[in-house]
N, C-alpha and C positions, 0 to 999 in steps of 0.2 A: 388354613383350614377353617371351615365353618365351626361355630361353637358346638359341642356336643350336647352339653345340659344346657337345653333350651326352653325348660320349663323352670329353671332355678337350681337351688343348691340340690345335691342328692340326697340329703339327709332332712325329714322333718321331725319335730319333736311334739309329741302330743303329751297333754297333761305334765308340762314341764316342772310345775311346782309339786307333783306328787310326794307323800311324805314318806312312801315306803323306802326300806332300804333296797327294793329290788328295782334295778333298771333293767328293762325290756328292750330287746333289740330285733326287729324283723327285716331282715337284710335281704329277702325275696321278695318283698311285699306287693311289688308292682311289675307290671308285664308292659311298661311304656317303653316304646323305641323311638328316640328322637328323630325329628322330620328328617334331618341330613343324611339318616342312615339308611332313609326308604324302607323301612320294616325289616332290614337286614335280608332282603331277599325270600322273605319267608310268607307264606300262605297267611289269611286270617284265623283260619282253625289252627296253624302252627304256634301263631303269636297268641292265642288263648288257651294253649294246652302248658301242661307242668313243665316242659322244658323252658319256658318263659319266666315262670315265677312260682312262688308255693301256693297253689289254690287253697283259699279259707284263711291262709295263716295270718292275713292283715286284719281280717274281722274278729278272729279270736284274740288275736294280741291287743285289740283295741279293747274288747270287752274285760280282758285280763287288766289293762291298764287301769279300768275304771273301777274293778272290783278290788284291786290289791292298791289303790291309789297310787300307782308306780307310773314313773316317767316311760316315754315310750319311743324309741328311734326308729324311724320307718325309712326304708330306701324308696327312693322315687323313681328310678328306671330298672328296666329288665336286667336280670341276671345274664340276660344274653349280650348286653352291652357290656356290662362289666359284671363279674359275679363277686360281690363285696365279701364273701366267705372264703376267698383265695387270693393270697400274695401276687402281686405283680409277676414275679417269675413262674407261676404255674401256668401250664399251658391251657388249664381249666379256667382261668380267669377270663378269657376271651375265647370260648370254645369254637373250635370249626366243626365239631359234631357234638350234638347233644343226644344222648342215647342212641336213637338209629336214623336221627334226622340231622341231614346237612345243614349247615348254618352259610349260607354263601356270603352274606356281608361280613363274614369274619375269615373270611379264606384269604391268605396271603397278605395278611396286614403288614404294612411298614412299621417301622420301630417308630417313627413320629404318630402314626395314628393309633399305636398302642399306647404310647406316652400320653396322648392327649386324653386319652380314656381313665388313664391311670390319675394324671392331675386334677381331671374335671371330676370324676366320680368317686376312684378309690380312696384317693388323700382325705377330701374333705368329708367324705361319709365317716371314715375312721377318726376324723378329728372330732367330729361332733359328739360320736360315742365317747370317746376319750373327755371332751368337755364336760359331758352330763355326768360321767362318773366322777370326774374330779369336784364338781360341784357337791356330790353326795358326801365327798371326803370333806371338803373344806366346812360343811356342816357339822362335821363331826358324827357323821352317821356311814360306816364302813360299807360300800355297796356290794349288792349281789348281782351278777351279770347273769341274765337267763336270754337266750336267744330261741325264738319261737319260728319253726319250718314244718313244711309238713311233705308228705312221701306219698307216691303211688300205691294202690292196692295191687298193681302188677308191674313188673319189670322184667323187660326181654323174656317173656313168656312165663315167669315164675309168679306164680300169686302170693301174695303176703298177707296173712291173716293176723299179724301184729297191730295192734292199735295205738301204742305209743312206746316211741323209742326214747330213752334217756341218756343223753351222750356226754361223754366227759373225754378230756386230754389225760396228762399226768396228775390233775389235781381232780380225786373223785369224792372229796368230801360231801359236797352237797348231795350227787347223783347217788352215793351210798345210803344216805338217810332217805331219799325219796324212793329208791327202790325197796328199802325194807317197810316203806310206810305202805307202797301199793300191795306188796305182797302180802301183809297182815290186814289190809282193810279195803283196798281196791276192788272194784266190781269190773276190771279190764285188764288186759293183757299189756305187759310192760316188759322192756328187755334192756340190758345194758349196752350200748353201742351196737345197737340194732335200728333201723336196717343198713345203716353207715356206721362207720368208727373213725378213729383216727388215721388208721390205714389207708382210707378214701380221701384224705385230705379235707375232709369236712370240718375241722375244728380250730381253723385259723383265727375266726374272732375270738373265739375262748382263749387260744393262745396270747393272741395279742393284747387283750384287754382284761383277761381273768389272771391265768397262769402267770404272766410275766409280772404282773402287779401283786401278785399273793391274794387275788380276791377270789371269794366263793364264786362258781360258775357253773352253768349247765346248759345243754342244748336241748331242748324239746322237738320230737319229730313227731307229729300226729298223722294218721293215715286221712288221706284227704278225701277219700268217699265218706267220713264221718262228720265231715265239716262245710259241706256244699251248700248247706241252706242254714236259716236263722236259727231252727232248733238245735240242729248239730253243732254249731258254733258257740251258741249260749250254753248248753251242755257240757261242751270239753271245756269251754272259759270257766263255767263254775267248777268243775272237777277239778282243774289245774289250779285254780286260785286258792282252792282248799289244801290240796296239795303243797304248794309252795308256801303258804302261811304256816302251816305245821313244821314243814322241814325247817324253814327259816328260821323259826321261833328255836329249833333244837341246835342248829349247828353253833351257834355263839350265844346260847340263853338269851336271846331276843324276845321283847315282849311279843304275846301271841296277840293277832287281831280277833277278839272274841265276836265281832259282826259277820265272821267266815265259821262256817259250821266244821267243827273238829272231829275227826276219825278216832274213835274209840281204842 
C-alpha cells in the first residue's frame, strides 16, 4: 500500500523551546487528506467543513503559543484520516459517518488499511506529544497539558449558545480552577464538560498524556463561529492566555507571568 503520511510526520512542533510549563496540543489542526486517499470521496465543501478539522483552532493555538511562550504540537492530517483524539480500537478513530455525512473512503477498511493509519499517523503523533512533555520533565519543569479544539454553533438541529467548554476526565484540578476564575471574572460563558465530555470519548489525549502521568491537564473547546477571523482568533487567544496563566500559577504555586493581564 502507498504511504499515507505523504507530507511528512503527522506532528510538527511550534515554539519547541518555549519556556512555559504549558504544552499545547492541537490534534484537529488540519484538514489535509493524503493524495493516495483521493479526498476520501468527499466534496471540496465537506473537506473544508468542521467534520474534517476544528475550524479556527490552529490559529488560536499558535497565538496562545506565542503569548504564553509555550510549545505547541500540531497535527498535519485531517481527523477523517485518523482522529488522534481517539484510540485505535475506537470506531470514531476512522469514522465511516461524521455527524450526518458519509465518509466513502473510510467505508469497509481492511485491517491492514487501518493499521497503516495507526502506524503512520496515530503512533508518531502521540510519540511527539510524549517527547515534548518529557523534555519539560527533564528540564525540571512539570508540564501542564492543554489541548485546543473548536465546536460548531449548531449540531443536528440544536443551537449552541455556549462559548467555551472546559473539559476534563478523572483529573479536574486545572478545570476546577479555570471554571472558578471564569465564573468570577469572565465576560463569556463557559461550562464543564460541554458540549462534549468523557462519555463522548473525547478525552483520549488527556487520559494518555495527562491523567496516566499525573500531569495537570485540560481540554478547551471554543465555539467556532467566534474564531473564524483574525479579530476573533486574537481576542480568544488573549482571553485564554490570561485564563491559563492565572490558573496555572494557582494550581502549583507557580510564578505568574506578569506580562499577561490578571483578573482581579
